[in-house]
N, C-alpha and C positions, 0 to 999 in steps of 0.2 A: 205770756206765752201759754198756750193750751198744754195740758198735761201730755197729750199724745204727739205734740209737735216736735219734730226733729231739730236739734240745735246744731247748726253748722258753723263752728267757730274756728275751723282749721284751714290753712293754706297748703297747697301742694307745691313744695319746694324741694328740689334735689331728690325727687322720687319718693318723698315721704310727706305725710300729712302732719303739719306742725301747728301748734296753737297760734292764732293771730294775737298780736299785741293789743288789739282793740277788743274790749269785751262787750261793747254795745252792739246791738243787732237790729235788723229790720225784717219784717215778715215777708215770707214768700207765700203767695196765695194761689189757690185754685180759683180762677176767674169765673167759673160757672157756679160752683158751690159757695163762693165767697168765704171760704174757710182757710185758715192758716195750715199749710202743709210743712212749713219749716221756718226757722229763724236763721238768717245768715249774717255773718259778721259784716260790719261796715268797713273793715280793713283799716290798715294803719300805714303811714309812710315807712315805718321800720320794716313792715312786711315787704314793701317794694325793694328796700335796700337789700334785704336777704335774698330775694328772688333774683335781682339783677346780679348780685355777687355770685350766686350759683351759676347763672347763665354765662357770666364772663369766665368763670373757671372752666366750664365745660366747652367753651367755644373753640380753643385750639385743636383739641382732639376731634370734635365733631366736624369742624371745617376740613380736617385732614382725612376724615372717613371717606372711603371710596363711594362715589355716587351710586354704584351698584349695590353697596351695602345699605345706603340710605333708602334706596328703592325697596329693599326687603322690609325695612321697618315700616314704610308706608303701606305696603301690602298687608302687613300684620295688623296695623291699625284698622284698615278696611275690613279685615276678617273679624276683628274684635267687635266692630260696629254691627256687622252682619249677624254674628252669633247672639247678639242681644237685641235683635230687630224688634220683636214684639214688646219687650219690656221698655226699650228706649222710646218707641213710638207712643206708647201709653203715657210714659213719664212726660214727654214733651207736650203731648196733647193736654194733659192735666195741668202742667205748669204754665203753658202759654194760652190755652183756650181754643186752639185751632182744632177743627174736626180731625178725627183719627186718620181718615184717608189722607189728609194733607200732611199730617205728621209722618206717615209712612213714606210719602213722596219726598219729604225733606230728608229722611234717612237714606233713601236710595240715592238722592243727589249727593249727599255727603260721601257715601261709600264710593260712588263713581269718581268723585273728585280726588280722593286719596289714591285710587288706582291709576287715574290719569297721571298724576304727578309722580307716581312710582315709575311710570314709563318715561316721563319727562326727565327724571334724574338720570336714567340710563342714557337717554339721548344727549344730555348735557356732557356726560363723560366722553361720548363719541365725538363731540365737536370741540373739545378742549384742544388747543393748539392748532386751530384752523389757520392755514396759510393765507396771507393777505398780500395784495399787491403793494409795493412800495413806490413804484414809479422810477426806481433807480436800480440798474442791474447789479450794483455792488452791495445792495442791501436786501435783507430778507426779514419778514415779519410774521409773527404768529399771534393769534388772539386767544386769550384765556378769560375765564369767568370765575371770580371768587365770591364767596358769600359776603354779604354786606356787614355781617356781624351779629350783635345781639339786637333783636327786634321786639318792640312793644306792640301788642295787638289788642285792640279794643273792639268788641262786637256788640250789636244791639239785641233787643229781646224778640224781634218779630220772626226770626228764622234760626232758632237754636240748632246747633250742629252744622248747619249749612254755612252760615257766615263764618264760623270758625274754620271749617274745612277749606273755604276759599282762601284763607290767610295761612293757616297752619301748614297745609299740605305743600304749597310752593316754598314756604319759608324753610321747612325741614328738608325738602328736596334740594334746595340751594346750599344747604350747609349752615344755615343760621340757627342759633339757639334762641329760645322764645320765652318771653314773659307775657302771659295771656290773661286779660281781664274780660270775662264774659259779663253780660248784663246782670246786675243784682236782682232784676225782676224775674229772670228765667235762668237761675244758676244750676238747676238740678241736672239737666242732661249733660252739661259740660263737666260736672263732677264725675259722672260716669266715664266720660272721655278720658279724664286723668287716669282712672284705673286701667282703662284700655291701653293707654300709652305705656303705663308701667308694665303691664302684662306683655306688651310687644317687645319689651327689653331695651327701650331707649336708655342710653347712659344717663346717670343722674345729672341734673342741671340743664339738660337739653330742652326739656319742656317744663315750665313752671306755670301754675295756675293760681291766680289771686282773686279771691272773692271780695267784693266790697263796692262801695258807691264811688261817685266822682271825687268827693272830698278825700276819702280814705285811700283810694287806690288810683283812680283815673288821672287826677291832676298830678300827684307825685310821680306816677309812671311817665306821664308826658314830658315832664321837665327833668327827668333823671339824667344826669350826664353820662351814665353808663349804658344808655340806650342809643344805638347807632341809627335806628330808623323807627318811625311810627307808622302804623297802618290803622286807620279808624273808620268805622262805619256807624253813622248815626245822624243826629240833627246838625243843622248848619251852625247854630250858636256854639255848640260844643266842638264841632269840627274847626271852627275859627280859633277857639281857645287852644286846641291841640296844635294847630299850625303856629300860633304865636309862641307856644312853649318850645316847639321844634326849632324855631329861629335861633334860640340860644344854642350855640354850637354848630349852627348851619347843618342841621340834620334833615335828611329827606323825609317826606311824608307822602302817604297815599291816603286820599280822602274819598269816601263814597258817601254822599250826603243826600239832600232832599230831592224831591221831584214834584212836578205838577204836570204829569204826562198827558198828551192828547191822544185820542183815538179818532181818526178821520174816516168817514164813511161816504162813499160816492153814491150817485143816484142809481148806478147799475149793480150795486152790491147785492149779494144774496141776503135777504132779510133775516132768515133764521141764523145764518152764520154771523152776521153783524150783531144780532141780539146776544148770541152765545159769547162772542168775544168781548162785547161790552160788559156783560155780567161777570165773566171771569176776571176782567181787568179791574173791576171795582169791588167785587164781593169775595174774591179769594182771600183767605186769611182776614176776613172781615174788613177788607180794604186797607189793612195795615202793611202796606208795601210801599217802598220808595218809588217803585215803578208803576204804581197804580194809575191806570188811565182814567183819571178823574175829570177830564175835560172832553166832552163829546162834541165833535164838529161834523154835522151830518147835512148832506145836500137837502135843500128845501123840498125837493120832490119826494124824498123818502122819509122826511123828518117825522111827520105825524104817525105813520105806520110803525116806525122804529120806536118812537116814544111809547106808543101803546103796548108794543111787544115787551119793552123793558119793564114798564110798570106791572104788566101781568106776570112776568118772570120774577120780579122782586116780591110780589105778593105771594107767589107760590113757594118761595124759599122756606125751608123748615129750620127755624132757629131753636137751638136747644143744647143739650149736654154734648160736649165735645167728644165724649167717649161713646156716644150712641151712634150706631151705624146709619140711622136714618137722618142724622143731622147734616144739613147743607152748610150752615154758617154758625160758628160758635160766638161766644162773647168777645168783647174787646179785652185786652190783656190786663187791665187794671181799672180801678175806680177813677184814677186820675185821667186815664185815656178816655174813659167814658164821659167824664165831665168836659174834657176838651172838645170832643165831637158834639156833645149836646150844646156846647157854647156856640158852635157854628150853626147848628139847627136853629137856635134862638136868634142868632144874627140874621139868618135867612128870613125869619118872620119879620124882624125889624126892617129889613130891606124890601119886604114885599115880594120876595121871590115865589114863583109859582111851582107847586108840586101837585101832581095828580096821582101819585103812588098810593095805592090803598093802604090803610093803616094796618100795622101788624099787631097781633096779640103777643106781647113779649112774655117769655117765661117769668115765673114768679121771682126768681133770683138769677143772679149773673149780671155781668157788666155789659148788657146788650144795648145797642142802638139799632133801630130798624133801618134797613136800606131804603134810600129814596133818590128819586130823580128830580132835579129842578130844571125847568124848561126856560129857555131864552134868558139865560143869566147874563147880565151886563159884564163886559170885560173889566169894568172898574170895581166889581164886587170883590170883597175879600175872599168869598168862597171860590171865585174863579181863579184868583191869583195865589192864594196861600195853600200850603200842604195841610190837609185836614187829617189824614191817616185814619180814615174810617170809611164806611160804605155810603159815601155821599157823592153823587154824580151830578155835575153841572153840564148843561147842554146848550148849544146854540145851532141854529140852522144857517147854512151858508149858500151862496148862489153858485159858486164854482170852486174848482180846485185851488185857484190862486188865492181866493179869500180864505179858504180853509188852511192853506199853508202859512199865510201871513198871520192868522190868528194863532195857529199852533206854535209858531216861533216867537210870538209876542209873550214871552215868559222869562223870568229870571233863571228858570231851570232848563236842563237839557239832558235828562237821563235817558228817557225812553219814549217810544211812540208806537202806535199800531195803525196800519192802513188797511181798510177793507174795501176792495173794489172788484167789480166783475172781471176786469181785464188785468191779469197779473203784471203785464208790462207797465200799465198805467200806475198800478200800485207801487211798483219799484221806482218809477219816475218821480212820484210824489215823495217817496221815502228818501230819495237822494237829496231833496230840497229841505228836509227837516233837520233842525238843529238838535240832534239827539244822538247819544252814543250807541243806542240799541233801537232798531226799528224792526217790527215784525209785520209781514204782509200776509193777510188772510190766514193767520195762525195764532196759536196761543203764545204766551210769554215763556218760551223755552230758554233755558240758560245752561247749556251743557258745559262740562269742564273744558272742552276744546274751544269754546267760544271766547267772548270778550265781554267784560262788564265794567261800566263806568260811564260818566257823563260829561257834558260840556257846561259852560257857564257856572252857575252856583251849585251844580250837582256834583262837583268834586274835582279831584286831581288824580290822574293815573287810571290804570285799567287793572282789573282782576280777571282771573281765568285765562286759559290758553297760555301761549308762549309769553305774552306780556305779563301775565301773573307771575311767572317764574322770574322774568327779567327784573321785576320790581324788588327782588331780594338778592340781586347779583350786582357786583361791580365788574365792569369790563376793563381788561388789562391788555395792552398791546406791547409785545416785546420785539424790539428791532435790533438786529445785529448784522455784522458784515456777512455777506453771502459766502457760503462754503464752496 
């Protein structure tokens, strides 16, 4: 450990920072400077036991807390994030490697999410006791919703503060207590969130944050009998392990997993719009998005012009320091992720895939991989079928909408898609035929808290955001009695 590196050996349990029982650590890096900025504990199963115990003790009182009061806590968390806006954006950018402008957008999205679920908590109170039809004149029934209990939340490294808001805000609004494991790669923003939660005045044990890796925290949390529900966002192999662990005790799970999303461009699409949406879909966050539209299906009449426009736009991207205002794309999050993406680039060479994207002069340091477009990639290629999680775009030209739709749906994944067409009705008609949980027509990948997020097939189970996001943390109860 470098002399100036911060040692993070504490877990946030019961509103206090307590030493982890595991004294071994892993480095937390600045992916542009390739320097250690912290050392974080790997965590210990005993830490999980302590956090779950705290959450279970806090559950009865928190579950009984009025929804309007829970709403006020969520508003306070949003205000705490807002008051630290500049510092948190810089911290997230430095820890993750994303450009500062993207880190600011993440923060705004997180704030909006807490405020949305503050309103949803009030709405939940208003619908408690909803009268329902029994079909029998001598019976009456009412519907209530109770919190599901203690929930284990596990989030990835690509969107710090955002992924956690999507889980924490509805869980707290529903009356659940929480044991939260952020990624060990990007733990720093979420540590600040713990301080914000404490300042917001949440009772001890309602929110517990555990730092650590999969072995020290993730696996023990997933199989802990004191957890009533698990919500996980991350890779498919780990998601399957979480689901297997949840099977013990028949506990519900929400899984938001991988993607290999298509972007379909018709012959009448606006060329500049198509170029911009393709670029945003593959280069935002350096392509480290489960919803990255990494498969381009473009009508043969527009293909050559669009390919040339994308190559030119990729060549013009400014790669560099994530904290610099002029940077368009930062580095990948880690050396391991860089090697993973480089492996696919090497595989493309082995397969003889064709790219005409001009070579980038990469910065002298940082975990960079230059963006590139591969043309006419066979559907049998691993680059076409597997999630790369980097700025690598595979393209094919198609003869018509039917071919584009068939190729788009020929995937194990079904998280997201984009359609770009000159006729908005045509775009929506195509979208209706796509096997994806989220489809954008002629627009960017917006995911407001009022919306819905989740996928089909191997992309996961359940939905986050919107009313569905709240329902994921509630149990429905119907009470029937003789009519009065």
